[in-house]
C-alpha positions in Angstrom: 27.9 -36.9 -68.9 25.3 -37.8 -66.1 24.1 -34.9 -63.8 24.1 -35.2 -60.1 22.5 -32.5 -58.1 23.0 -32.2 -54.3 20.7 -30.3 -52.0 22.6 -29.7 -48.7 21.7 -28.0 -45.3 23.0 -27.1 -42.1 24.0 -30.8 -41.1 27.0 -30.7 -43.4 28.2 -27.5 -42.1 27.7 -28.8 -38.4 30.1 -31.5 -39.1 32.8 -28.8 -39.7 31.8 -27.2 -36.2 29.5 -24.4 -37.6 26.3 -23.9 -35.3 22.9 -24.8 -37.0 19.8 -22.5 -36.2 17.4 -25.3 -35.6 18.3 -26.0 -31.9 15.8 -27.6 -29.6 15.4 -24.4 -27.6 14.6 -22.1 -30.7 17.7 -20.2 -30.5 20.5 -19.6 -32.6 23.9 -19.0 -30.8 21.7 -17.7 -27.9 19.7 -15.3 -30.1 16.1 -15.6 -31.0 15.8 -16.3 -34.8 13.5 -13.3 -35.1 15.8 -10.8 -33.7 18.7 -11.7 -35.9 17.3 -13.3 -39.1 14.3 -11.3 -40.2 13.5 -8.0 -41.7 11.9 -7.1 -38.6 14.9 -7.8 -36.5 17.1 -5.7 -38.8 14.8 -2.8 -38.7 14.6 -3.0 -34.8 18.3 -3.4 -34.2 20.8 -3.4 -37.0 23.7 -3.3 -34.8 22.8 -6.7 -32.9 22.1 -8.2 -36.5 25.5 -6.9 -37.9 27.5 -8.2 -34.8 25.7 -11.6 -35.2 26.8 -12.1 -38.6 30.2 -10.7 -37.9 30.5 -13.5 -35.5 29.1 -16.3 -37.9 31.6 -15.0 -40.5 34.5 -15.3 -38.3 33.4 -18.9 -37.3 32.9 -19.8 -40.8 36.2 -18.6 -42.0 38.1 -20.6 -39.1 36.1 -23.7 -40.0 37.4 -26.2 -42.7 35.6 -28.3 -45.4 35.1 -31.9 -44.2 34.8 -35.3 -46.0 31.4 -34.8 -47.1 32.1 -31.4 -48.8 35.2 -33.1 -50.4 33.5 -36.0 -51.6 30.8 -33.9 -53.5 33.6 -31.9 -55.1 35.6 -35.0 -56.2 32.5 -36.2 -58.1 33.1 -33.6 -60.7 35.9 -35.6 -62.3 33.3 -38.1 -63.7 29.8 -36.1 -63.4 28.2 -32.7 -64.0 27.7 -31.9 -60.3 25.5 -29.0 -59.1 25.3 -28.0 -55.4 22.2 -26.3 -54.2 22.8 -25.3 -50.6 20.7 -23.7 -48.0 24.1 -22.9 -46.3 25.5 -19.5 -46.5 29.0 -20.4 -45.7 31.7 -21.0 -48.4 32.7 -24.5 -47.5 31.6 -26.2 -50.7 33.7 -23.6 -52.6 36.7 -24.2 -50.5 36.3 -28.0 -51.0 36.5 -27.6 -54.9 33.0 -27.5 -56.0 32.7 -25.2 -58.9 28.9 -24.9 -59.4 27.3 -23.8 -56.0 23.9 -22.1 -55.9 23.1 -20.6 -52.4 19.6 -20.3 -52.0 19.9 -18.2 -48.6 22.5 -15.9 -49.6 26.3 -15.7 -49.0 27.9 -14.9 -45.7 30.9 -13.4 -47.4 29.0 -10.9 -49.3 27.3 -7.5 -48.2 24.5 -5.8 -50.1 22.9 -2.4 -49.9 19.9 -2.3 -47.6 18.0 -0.2 -50.0 19.1 -1.4 -53.4 19.5 -5.1 -53.2 21.1 -5.5 -56.7 24.2 -3.7 -55.1 26.2 -6.6 -53.8 29.7 -6.5 -52.8 32.3 -9.3 -52.0 33.8 -9.1 -48.4 37.5 -9.9 -47.9 37.2 -9.2 -44.0 34.7 -10.6 -41.5 32.9 -7.3 -40.3 30.2 -4.9 -41.6 29.8 -2.1 -39.4 27.2 0.6 -38.7 28.0 3.3 -41.2 29.6 1.2 -43.7 27.3 2.2 -46.7 27.0 1.2 -50.5 27.9 3.6 -53.3 24.7 5.3 -53.0 24.7 6.2 -49.4 22.9 3.3 -47.9 24.0 1.2 -44.9 25.3 -2.2 -45.9 23.8 -5.5 -44.6 24.5 -9.3 -44.8 23.7 -10.5 -48.3 21.6 -13.1 -46.5 17.9 -14.1 -47.2 16.1 -13.7 -44.1 12.9 -15.4 -43.1 10.0 -13.5 -44.8 12.1 -12.5 -47.8 11.9 -14.0 -51.3 14.3 -16.7 -52.1 15.5 -15.4 -55.7 17.4 -18.6 -56.8 14.5 -20.9 -56.4 13.7 -21.0 -60.0 17.1 -21.7 -61.1 17.4 -24.5 -58.4 14.1 -26.1 -59.7 15.5 -26.2 -63.4 18.6 -27.9 -62.2 16.9 -30.6 -60.1 14.4 -31.2 -63.1 17.3 -32.4 -65.2 19.1 -34.4 -62.6 20.2 -37.9 -63.3 20.4 -38.4 -59.2 19.6 -36.4 -56.4 21.4 -36.2 -53.0 19.9 -34.5 -50.0 22.4 -34.0 -47.3 22.1 -32.6 -43.9 18.7 -31.0 -44.2 15.5 -31.5 -42.2 13.2 -30.9 -45.4 11.2 -28.4 -43.1 12.3 -25.2 -44.6 10.3 -24.1 -47.7 10.6 -23.3 -50.4 13.9 -25.3 -50.5 12.2 -28.5 -49.2 9.9 -28.7 -52.1 12.8 -29.1 -54.5 12.4 -32.8 -54.2 9.1 -32.7 -55.9 10.9 -31.6 -59.2 13.2 -34.6 -59.4 12.5 -36.9 -62.5 10.7 -40.2 -61.3 13.5 -42.1 -63.0 16.3 -40.4 -60.9 17.2 -42.2 -57.7 17.2 -40.0 -54.5 19.5 -40.6 -51.8 18.7 -39.0 -48.1 21.9 -38.7 -46.3 21.0 -37.8 -42.7 21.1 -39.4 -39.4 17.8 -38.0 -38.6 15.8 -39.6 -41.8 13.9 -36.4 -42.5 10.2 -37.0 -43.8 9.8 -37.3 -47.6 6.9 -38.6 -49.7 7.6 -42.3 -50.7 8.6 -42.8 -54.3 10.5 -45.2 -56.4 14.5 -45.4 -56.1 14.5 -43.5 -52.7 17.3 -44.6 -50.5 17.8 -43.6 -46.9 21.3 -43.4 -45.5 21.0 -42.6 -41.9 24.7 -41.5 -41.5 26.3 -38.0 -41.2 27.7 -36.4 -44.3 31.3 -37.4 -43.7 30.6 -41.1 -43.9 27.4 -41.3 -45.7 28.5 -39.0 -48.8 31.9 -40.6 -49.6 29.8 -44.0 -49.5 27.1 -43.0 -51.7 29.6 -41.3 -54.0 31.3 -44.5 -54.7 27.9 -46.1 -55.6 27.1 -43.4 -58.0 30.4 -43.9 -59.7 29.8 -47.6 -60.1 26.0 -47.4 -60.8 26.0 -44.4 -63.2 29.3 -45.4 -65.1 27.8 -48.6 -66.0 25.0 -46.6 -67.9 27.6 -44.9 -70.0 28.3 -41.7 -67.8 
């Protein structure tokens, strides 16, 4: 069975109505990134950070998967599909994707602010000051903030290195280390860049730019993959 790996970014979630942080004014929902998405911001004002993610969680809960999410999930009927996402929402899972690696954490999990291995699923939308882990330390969002290590990167590199095709969807390819994953794709594997903005990527064979949103570009590319890879015995 042929293997398709998809690297997805904020653009695919934006098409479901979720705000991205790379706004032209440098703000995310009227907050400075440094104040709500860094360890320093957490240390300075944890109440602000908690409320910011409480609001993001409520927005994500109300959002629905779009045609791009669904097209990726549907590919599983014919291929091995691994989704590597920079997004923290659960729209891929809700669309039906069964293998999703979240590079930057999960919005619907909390974790101990002292013991990062203590992670808890969230059934509601809120974490409050005074909500503690089992060892008595304040809970925080299970999000990888700027300046923190990306624990899933090595796993992601291994997945990309064995891909028969890579789809890059809705990402600027400017956030590292995630943007470096394209360097691990086998030279024989086609890369499809699906984004209206045509993000920068080094020229290489079998590189295809689809300058469309995920909701129209992904279904079209999915059909191409079914035809092309199926011809090779997928």
